[in-house]
PALUMLUM-485339 format. One record per residue (C-alpha): residue in three letters; z, x, y. Coordinates in steps of 0.02 Angstrom, whole numbers, padded with zeros to 5 digits, always signed. Layout:
<pts>
ALAZXY
...
</pts>
This chain:
<pts>
UNK-00027+01572+02083
UNK-00162+01442+02062
UNK-00168+01429+01877
UNK+00015+01399+01846
UNK-00003+01253+01974
UNK-00153+01187+01899
UNK-00086+01200+01726
UNK+00085+01100+01806
UNK-00020+00994+01874
UNK-00124+00952+01699
UNK-00030+00927+01589
UNK+00053+00836+01718
UNK-00070+00706+01749
UNK-00115+00734+01537
UNK+00093+00655+01489
UNK+00057+00518+01656
UNK-00103+00483+01567
UNK-00019+00458+01388
UNK+00122+00353+01457
UNK-00003+00234+01543
UNK-00108+00221+01370
UNK+00053+00191+01262
UNK+00128+00057+01388
UNK-00052-00020+01405
UNK-00051-00023+01224
UNK+00121-00083+01198
UNK+00058-00216+01309
UNK-00118-00255+01239
UNK-00164-00386+01122
UNK-00061-00425+00941
UNK-00089-00499+00777
UNK+00067-00611+00701
UNK+00072-00544+00511
UNK+00151-00732+00477
UNK+00139-00740+00294
UNK+00221-00601+00154
UNK+00070-00588+00088
UNK-00006-00512+00228
UNK+00146-00383+00274
UNK+00091-00313+00096
UNK-00088-00307+00160
UNK-00068-00222+00302
UNK+00091-00130+00224
UNK-00063-00062+00058
UNK-00207-00041+00246
UNK-00030+00086+00294
UNK-00010+00167+00165
UNK-00176+00225+00140
UNK-00193+00299+00280
UNK-00040+00378+00287
UNK-00080+00552+00348
UNK-00170+00490+00512
UNK-00036+00542+00624
UNK+00028+00425+00649
UNK+00206+00408+00776
UNK+00376+00325+00705
UNK+00469+00285+00830
UNK+00649+00195+00847
UNK+00670+00094+01009
UNK+00818+00114+01103
UNK+00795+00304+01011
UNK+00687+00477+01073
UNK+00532+00454+01062
UNK+00456+00570+00938
UNK+00354+00708+01036
UNK+00240+00738+00869
UNK+00122+00618+00731
UNK+00243+00612+00552
UNK+00187+00675+00410
UNK+00101+00569+00282
UNK+00258+00571+00179
UNK+00351+00502+00318
UNK+00238+00374+00374
UNK+00256+00306+00180
UNK+00438+00338+00154
UNK+00462+00245+00339
UNK+00342+00076+00251
UNK+00419+00081+00086
UNK+00624+00084+00181
UNK+00552-00052+00291
UNK+00482-00182+00189
UNK+00623-00169+00081
UNK+00726-00199+00260
UNK+00630-00336+00311
UNK+00615-00426+00152
UNK+00804-00407+00095
UNK+00856-00471+00311
UNK+00744-00579+00354
UNK+00774-00704+00216
UNK+00636-00823+00288
UNK+00470-00915+00175
UNK+00356-00808+00307
UNK+00366-00649+00396
UNK+00295-00679+00587
UNK+00430-00509+00653
UNK+00282-00404+00618
UNK+00139-00391+00751
UNK-00046-00277+00706
UNK-00176-00240+00880
UNK-00261-00254+00694
UNK-00211-00316+00541
UNK-00379-00201+00439
UNK-00375-00035+00567
UNK-00225-00045+00625
UNK-00171+00109+00776
UNK-00022-00013+00853
UNK+00116-00100+00718
UNK+00265-00195+00798
UNK+00437-00198+00695
UNK+00561-00327+00720
UNK+00728-00300+00673
UNK+00770-00453+00601
UNK+00958-00471+00687
UNK+00910-00460+00827
UNK+00765-00599+00858
UNK+00792-00648+01017
UNK+00639-00730+01061
UNK+00514-00648+00972
UNK+00375-00774+00989
UNK+00314-00899+01138
UNK+00398-00866+01317
UNK+00541-00773+01406
UNK+00565-00698+01528
UNK+00655-00531+01468
UNK+00581-00543+01256
UNK+00643-00412+01144
UNK+00591-00265+01089
UNK+00554-00198+00911
UNK+00693-00111+00823
UNK+00506+00014+00766
UNK+00350+00046+00805
UNK+00197+00125+00722
UNK+00088+00193+00815
UNK-00059+00343+00840
UNK-00015+00353+01031
UNK+00111+00471+01063
UNK+00252+00350+01115
UNK+00367+00345+01286
UNK+00539+00256+01305
UNK+00535+00099+01319
UNK+00718+00093+01391
UNK+00783-00020+01301
UNK+00942-00108+01374
UNK+01076-00044+01225
UNK+01062+00102+01084
UNK+01006+00078+00915
UNK+01196+00007+00822
UNK+01259+00099+00735
UNK+01202+00025+00575
UNK+01046+00026+00634
UNK+01079+00238+00694
UNK+01118+00273+00530
UNK+01004+00192+00407
UNK+00845+00264+00540
UNK+00957+00445+00528
UNK+00947+00419+00320
UNK+00769+00369+00330
UNK+00727+00545+00443
UNK+00863+00688+00348
UNK+00953+00677+00497
UNK+01133+00699+00519
UNK+01248+00542+00620
UNK+01313+00594+00785
</pts>
């Protein structure tokens, strides 16, 4: 009987440690991808590293349990670039943040239609719309599920049927 309890305790500890690692990384230091040219460079870097075990997390949906395939990452990156350029019609980008733009392992993409106060100070800053991370994501407990148009976009991107 000791072995099953020990395995359960070890698994629970590892899940807690991963959750802590994800939340620590989420609250860590990030660089703002201010210019569109910087976003293009980040896109190229991520595309080249697409097979590195990335998790794609749409905040408000169930966090993925396994990393995405390289093809899924490349498709996500292509689609998110189109969405950001189409729906954030500004001279600057400023709604994408990476832990390290040269060698990213955690990238936050804010939804152009749900920005709130994404820079500066806020007691209740908005959550990003999407996260690309090398760390298994944990639920960020979004205050509301994805809006219908975003949910349909996300389900189309992942090849899932709408619920």
